[in-house]
LONUPA-673632 format. One line per 4 residues: number of its first residue (from 0); for each residue x, y, z of N, C-alpha, C, O. Coordinates in steps of 0.1 Angstrom, whole numbers. Atoms other than C-alpha are relative to their C-alpha. Layout:
NUM> X/Y/Z/X/Y/Z/X/Y/Z/X/Y/Z ~ ...
% end
This chain:
0> 8/-12/0/0/0/0/9/12/0/20/12/6 ~ -8/-12/2/12/35/-8/-7/12/6/-20/13/7 ~ 5/-12/-5/7/69/8/7/12/-7/19/13/-7 ~ -6/-12/6/12/101/-13/3/10/11/-6/13/19
4> -4/-10/-10/30/127/7/4/13/-8/12/12/-17 ~ -2/-13/7/30/164/-4/9/8/9/6/11/20 ~ -9/-9/-7/59/186/6/-6/14/-3/-4/20/-14 ~ 7/-12/2/39/218/11/10/12/-1/5/23/-6
8> -10/-10/2/71/239/11/3/1/-15/7/12/-20 ~ -3/0/14/76/229/-26/-13/2/-8/-12/8/-19 ~ 13/0/8/39/227/-37/-4/14/-2/-5/23/7 ~ 5/-13/4/26/257/-56/-15/0/-2/-21/9/-8
12> 14/2/0/-10/244/-55/-5/0/-15/-16/5/-17 ~ 5/0/14/-12/239/-93/-10/-11/-3/-18/-10/-13 ~ 11/10/1/-34/208/-88/3/-10/-11/-7/-18/-14 ~ -3/10/10/-16/188/-115/-2/-14/5/-7/-23/-3
16> 1/13/-6/-16/158/-92/-14/-4/0/-18/-16/-3 ~ 14/4/-1/-53/159/-87/-6/-3/-14/-15/-11/-15 ~ 5/2/13/-60/162/-124/5/-13/-7/-2/-19/-15 ~ -6/11/7/-37/133/-134/-4/-13/8/-3/-24/2
20> 2/12/-9/-46/109/-105/-12/-8/-5/-24/-3/-5 ~ 12/8/5/-68/80/-119/-9/-5/11/-20/-10/9 ~ 8/5/-11/-80/71/-84/-6/11/9/-12/8/19 ~ 6/-11/-7/-90/106/-72/4/0/15/-4/2/24
24> -6/0/-13/-67/105/-42/1/14/6/0/16/18 ~ -2/-14/-5/-63/143/-40/-13/8/-1/-22/5/-9 ~ 12/-9/0/-89/170/-32/5/13/-6/12/21/0 ~ -3/-12/7/-86/198/-57/-9/12/3/-7/23/-1
28> 10/-10/-3/-116/217/-43/4/9/12/-2/20/14 ~ -4/-7/-11/-98/229/-12/10/11/-4/14/11/-15 ~ -9/-11/3/-76/261/-10/14/-6/-3/21/-1/-12 ~ -13/6/3/-45/239/-9/-3/-15/-3/-12/-20/2
32> 2/14/4/-41/205/-24/2/-9/12/11/-7/20 ~ -1/9/-11/-47/177/1/-2/-14/-5/-9/-17/-15 ~ 3/14/3/-47/139/1/-13/-3/7/-14/-3/19 ~ 13/2/-6/-83/132/6/-3/-15/4/-10/-17/13
36> 3/14/-3/-83/94/6/12/-9/-5/13/-14/-16 ~ -12/7/4/-49/77/7/-2/-15/-2/6/-22/-8 ~ 3/15/2/-65/42/7/-3/-3/-14/-2/-15/-18 ~ 2/2/15/-73/47/-30/12/-1/-8/12/-7/-19
40> -13/-1/8/-37/51/-40/5/-14/-3/6/-23/5 ~ -5/13/5/-24/22/-61/15/0/-3/20/-10/-8 ~ -15/-1/2/12/34/-64/4/2/-14/15/-1/-17 ~ -4/-2/14/11/43/-101/10/11/-2/17/10/-13
44> -9/-11/1/32/74/-95/-2/10/-11/7/18/-14 ~ 4/-11/10/14/95/-121/1/14/7/6/23/0 ~ 0/-13/-7/12/123/-95/15/4/2/18/16/0 ~ -14/-3/-2/50/121/-88/6/5/-14/13/15/-14
48> -5/-4/13/58/123/-125/-6/13/-5/1/20/-12 ~ 7/-12/5/33/151/-132/3/13/7/2/24/2 ~ -3/-12/-8/43/174/-104/12/8/-5/23/3/-4 ~ -11/-8/6/63/203/-119/10/4/11/21/8/8
52> -8/-5/-11/77/212/-84/7/-11/7/16/-9/15 ~ -7/11/-7/88/177/-74/-4/-1/15/3/-4/23 ~ 5/-1/-14/66/181/-43/-7/-13/5/-11/-13/17 ~ 7/12/-5/51/146/-41/10/-12/-1/17/-14/-10
56> -7/13/0/66/113/-31/-10/-10/5/-20/-7/11 ~ 9/11/-5/50/79/-24/8/-7/10/19/-12/8 ~ -6/8/-11/58/62/9/-8/-13/0/-20/-14/-2 ~ 6/13/0/52/25/10/-1/-5/14/8/-3/22
60> 1/6/-13/38/8/41/-7/-13/0/-9/-19/10
% end
Protein backbone atom coordinates (compact mmCIF):
# COMPACT_ATOMS: atom_id res chain seq x y z
CA UNK A 1 0.00 0.00 0.00
CA UNK A 2 1.19 3.52 -0.77
CA UNK A 3 0.69 6.93 0.79
CA UNK A 4 1.19 10.08 -1.29
CA UNK A 5 3.04 12.71 0.70
CA UNK A 6 2.99 16.36 -0.39
CA UNK A 7 5.87 18.65 0.56
CA UNK A 8 3.92 21.85 1.14
CA UNK A 9 7.10 23.93 1.06
CA UNK A 10 7.58 22.93 -2.59
CA UNK A 11 3.92 22.71 -3.65
CA UNK A 12 2.58 25.73 -5.56
CA UNK A 13 -1.00 24.37 -5.54
CA UNK A 14 -1.16 23.87 -9.32
CA UNK A 15 -3.36 20.78 -8.76
CA UNK A 16 -1.65 18.82 -11.54
CA UNK A 17 -1.58 15.80 -9.22
CA UNK A 18 -5.34 15.94 -8.72
CA UNK A 19 -6.02 16.18 -12.44
CA UNK A 20 -3.73 13.25 -13.38
CA UNK A 21 -4.60 10.86 -10.54
CA UNK A 22 -6.75 8.00 -11.88
CA UNK A 23 -7.97 7.12 -8.37
CA UNK A 24 -9.02 10.61 -7.19
CA UNK A 25 -6.71 10.50 -4.20
CA UNK A 26 -6.31 14.29 -4.03
CA UNK A 27 -8.87 16.98 -3.20
CA UNK A 28 -8.57 19.85 -5.68
CA UNK A 29 -11.55 21.74 -4.28
CA UNK A 30 -9.80 22.94 -1.16
CA UNK A 31 -7.60 26.05 -1.03
CA UNK A 32 -4.49 23.90 -0.86
CA UNK A 33 -4.12 20.48 -2.39
CA UNK A 34 -4.66 17.68 0.12
CA UNK A 35 -4.66 13.90 0.10
CA UNK A 36 -8.34 13.18 0.60
CA UNK A 37 -8.28 9.36 0.57
CA UNK A 38 -4.90 7.68 0.74
CA UNK A 39 -6.51 4.22 0.73
CA UNK A 40 -7.34 4.69 -2.97
CA UNK A 41 -3.69 5.09 -4.00
CA UNK A 42 -2.42 2.17 -6.07
CA UNK A 43 1.16 3.44 -6.37
CA UNK A 44 1.05 4.27 -10.09
CA UNK A 45 3.25 7.36 -9.48
CA UNK A 46 1.42 9.48 -12.07
CA UNK A 47 1.24 12.30 -9.52
CA UNK A 48 4.98 12.10 -8.83
CA UNK A 49 5.78 12.27 -12.54
CA UNK A 50 3.27 15.09 -13.22
CA UNK A 51 4.25 17.42 -10.37
CA UNK A 52 6.33 20.27 -11.86
CA UNK A 53 7.69 21.21 -8.43
CA UNK A 54 8.77 17.70 -7.39
CA UNK A 55 6.61 18.09 -4.30
CA UNK A 56 5.12 14.60 -4.14
CA UNK A 57 6.60 11.31 -3.07
CA UNK A 58 5.01 7.95 -2.41
CA UNK A 59 5.76 6.21 0.86
CA UNK A 60 5.17 2.48 0.99
CA UNK A 61 3.82 0.84 4.11
